[in-house]
C-alpha positions as CSV (number, residue, x, y, z in Angstrom):
1,X,95.1,11.7,-61.8
2,X,95.6,9.2,-64.6
3,X,94.9,9.7,-68.3
4,X,91.7,7.7,-68.2
5,X,90.2,9.8,-65.4
6,X,91.2,13.0,-67.2
7,X,89.5,11.9,-70.4
8,X,86.3,11.0,-68.5
9,X,86.3,14.5,-67.1
10,X,86.8,16.0,-70.5
11,X,83.9,13.9,-71.9
12,X,81.7,15.0,-69.0
13,X,82.6,18.7,-69.6
14,X,81.9,18.3,-73.3
15,X,78.5,16.8,-72.6
16,X,77.6,19.6,-70.2
17,X,75.8,22.6,-71.6
18,X,76.3,26.2,-70.4
19,X,74.1,25.7,-67.3
20,X,76.2,22.7,-66.2
21,X,73.5,20.2,-66.9
22,X,74.2,17.1,-68.9
23,X,72.9,17.3,-72.5
24,X,69.9,15.0,-73.2
25,X,69.8,13.8,-76.8
26,X,66.0,13.6,-76.9
27,X,65.7,17.4,-76.2
28,X,67.9,18.1,-79.3
29,X,65.9,15.7,-81.4
30,X,62.6,17.2,-80.3
31,X,63.5,20.6,-81.7
32,X,62.5,19.3,-85.2
33,X,59.0,18.1,-84.0
34,X,55.8,19.7,-82.9
35,X,55.0,18.5,-79.4
36,X,53.4,20.5,-76.6
37,X,55.1,20.9,-73.2
38,X,53.1,18.1,-71.6
39,X,54.0,15.7,-74.4
40,X,57.7,16.7,-74.1
41,X,57.6,15.9,-70.4
42,X,56.1,12.4,-71.2
43,X,58.7,11.7,-73.9
44,X,61.6,12.9,-71.7
45,X,60.3,10.8,-68.8
46,X,60.0,7.7,-71.0
47,X,63.5,8.4,-72.4
48,X,65.1,8.8,-69.0
49,X,63.3,5.7,-67.6
50,X,64.4,3.7,-70.6
51,X,68.1,4.7,-70.1
52,X,67.8,3.9,-66.4
53,X,66.3,0.5,-67.0
54,X,69.0,-0.3,-69.5
55,X,71.7,1.2,-67.2
56,X,72.9,3.6,-70.0
57,X,74.6,6.5,-68.2
58,X,76.8,7.7,-71.0
59,X,74.7,10.2,-73.0
60,X,77.3,10.0,-75.8
61,X,76.5,6.3,-76.3
62,X,75.0,5.9,-79.8
63,X,72.3,3.7,-78.2
64,X,70.8,6.8,-76.4
65,X,70.1,8.5,-79.8
66,X,68.5,5.3,-81.2
67,X,66.3,5.1,-78.1
68,X,65.3,8.8,-78.4
69,X,64.4,8.5,-82.1
70,X,62.3,5.4,-81.4
71,X,60.4,7.1,-78.5
72,X,59.8,10.1,-80.8
73,X,58.6,7.8,-83.6
74,X,56.2,6.0,-81.3
75,X,54.9,9.4,-80.0
76,X,54.3,10.5,-83.6
77,X,52.2,7.4,-84.0
78,X,50.0,8.5,-81.1
79,X,51.5,6.8,-78.0
80,X,51.6,9.0,-75.0
81,X,52.0,6.6,-72.1
82,X,55.5,6.8,-70.7
83,X,55.5,3.2,-69.5
84,X,54.4,1.9,-72.9
85,X,56.9,4.1,-74.6
86,X,59.7,2.7,-72.4
87,X,58.6,-0.9,-72.9
88,X,58.3,-0.5,-76.7
89,X,61.6,1.2,-77.0
90,X,63.3,-1.6,-75.0
91,X,61.4,-4.2,-77.1
92,X,62.7,-2.5,-80.3
93,X,66.3,-2.7,-79.1
94,X,66.0,-6.4,-78.3
95,X,64.8,-7.4,-81.8
């Protein structure tokens, strides 16, 4: 196993929480906001769909946190549709 493969494994292990799931930046950021369980599901769905659309698999990529913060900001302004949240987050990144 080469050094690069080993460092990828280390990064993956570092990103994993105690349950073995990959840490999702939006969950951490949502801890400081008041959203109900249904709203959190919508925001998480929009976040994951945005990352999939942009082909961002690395949760340590700084762009993932920018996307999460934008989706939360849009939700604070009243947006609750996951498709519109995704589209507006992508539009924000392309400006």
